[in-house]
PLY file of the C-alpha trace (Angstrom):
ply
format ascii 1.0
element vertex 125
property float x
property float y
property float z
element edge 124
property int vertex1
property int vertex2
end_header
230.23 132.35 136.63
230.48 135.74 137.11
227.87 137.65 138.40
226.96 140.93 136.54
228.84 143.95 137.44
231.68 141.46 139.37
234.66 143.48 139.43
237.58 141.35 140.92
240.09 142.67 143.95
242.89 143.25 141.44
243.40 143.33 137.42
245.22 140.13 136.28
248.11 142.09 135.79
248.67 143.42 139.09
247.42 139.72 140.75
250.42 138.03 138.22
252.77 141.07 139.51
251.89 139.90 142.71
252.52 136.25 142.78
255.49 136.73 141.23
256.45 139.00 144.05
255.03 136.82 146.33
256.17 133.35 144.36
253.03 132.09 146.08
253.68 132.31 149.79
251.93 134.45 152.51
253.28 137.40 152.59
252.54 138.06 156.13
253.39 135.51 158.22
251.27 135.94 160.85
250.00 133.05 164.10
248.02 130.67 162.17
249.59 131.23 158.72
248.33 128.40 156.33
251.85 129.27 154.17
249.69 129.55 150.08
249.56 132.95 149.49
245.34 133.00 148.18
244.36 136.72 148.65
245.63 140.04 147.41
245.22 142.33 150.12
244.92 146.19 150.07
246.79 147.84 153.00
245.03 151.06 152.35
241.18 149.66 151.57
239.19 149.87 148.08
236.34 150.97 150.83
238.51 154.60 151.65
238.12 154.70 148.28
236.41 152.81 145.04
237.23 150.58 142.91
236.51 153.12 140.00
238.54 154.77 137.26
241.74 157.40 139.53
240.41 154.99 143.08
241.26 151.15 141.48
245.08 152.91 139.53
245.76 154.49 143.38
245.41 151.11 145.42
246.35 148.64 142.54
249.95 149.99 143.39
251.96 147.03 144.67
253.34 148.75 147.52
249.00 149.03 148.26
249.31 145.21 148.09
250.18 142.04 150.11
249.60 138.84 148.48
248.31 136.35 151.90
246.95 133.12 152.77
243.67 133.33 153.50
244.02 132.90 157.29
246.34 136.28 157.75
244.29 138.11 155.40
241.12 137.85 158.24
243.69 138.68 161.26
244.41 141.87 159.10
240.87 142.50 158.15
239.58 141.64 161.93
242.68 143.88 163.30
242.26 147.08 161.50
241.49 149.50 164.19
244.79 148.46 165.95
247.63 145.85 165.58
246.99 145.89 161.27
248.02 149.92 161.41
250.75 148.60 163.78
252.78 146.60 161.91
251.86 148.88 158.47
249.72 145.90 157.06
246.65 148.10 156.86
247.50 151.99 156.48
245.10 154.62 156.86
243.45 156.83 153.85
246.60 159.88 154.11
248.99 157.72 154.13
251.52 156.60 150.93
252.27 152.78 151.39
255.87 153.05 148.95
257.37 155.31 152.05
254.89 153.15 155.50
257.06 149.96 156.97
255.02 147.25 156.62
256.27 143.58 158.80
256.83 141.78 155.93
257.46 137.88 156.78
258.87 139.23 160.27
260.72 141.91 158.78
260.44 145.96 158.88
260.52 146.19 154.90
259.07 148.81 152.24
257.26 147.89 149.03
257.35 149.43 145.55
255.19 149.63 142.93
257.67 147.82 140.42
257.57 144.75 142.99
260.42 145.47 144.93
261.39 145.15 149.05
263.35 147.20 150.43
264.86 145.92 154.34
264.84 149.05 156.21
267.59 148.02 158.11
269.89 148.13 154.43
268.18 152.02 154.34
269.32 152.67 157.87
272.38 151.00 157.69
0 1
1 2
2 3
3 4
4 5
5 6
6 7
7 8
8 9
9 10
10 11
11 12
12 13
13 14
14 15
15 16
16 17
17 18
18 19
19 20
20 21
21 22
22 23
23 24
24 25
25 26
26 27
27 28
28 29
29 30
30 31
31 32
32 33
33 34
34 35
35 36
36 37
37 38
38 39
39 40
40 41
41 42
42 43
43 44
44 45
45 46
46 47
47 48
48 49
49 50
50 51
51 52
52 53
53 54
54 55
55 56
56 57
57 58
58 59
59 60
60 61
61 62
62 63
63 64
64 65
65 66
66 67
67 68
68 69
69 70
70 71
71 72
72 73
73 74
74 75
75 76
76 77
77 78
78 79
79 80
80 81
81 82
82 83
83 84
84 85
85 86
86 87
87 88
88 89
89 90
90 91
91 92
92 93
93 94
94 95
95 96
96 97
97 98
98 99
99 100
100 101
101 102
102 103
103 104
104 105
105 106
106 107
107 108
108 109
109 110
110 111
111 112
112 113
113 114
114 115
115 116
116 117
117 118
118 119
119 120
120 121
121 122
122 123
123 124
């Protein structure tokens, strides 16, 4: 039973789109990865802008979300001050997720709001 006032991390529609993009496989694939994606992870945290009204619209974009296994999600959460930022897995509030590369399954990529993953090597060649 859901507690009163509970709001899921992302909307059902966004979760379905995220699962389609990830195919149920962790999008970070860090050391210790358990493979199966379970958690939606915001690159710009909801604490930086909230979950209501305009902030929710801003945060629930596919470019701002990664579908992670629990181990990779915990890794990102515990390293928000260094390694997670360097890999683009976590961003600062002023950054725009669609223009900030992320280490996606071992390759530097851009995430789009329509669910595409664009390899950055393709862009530069």
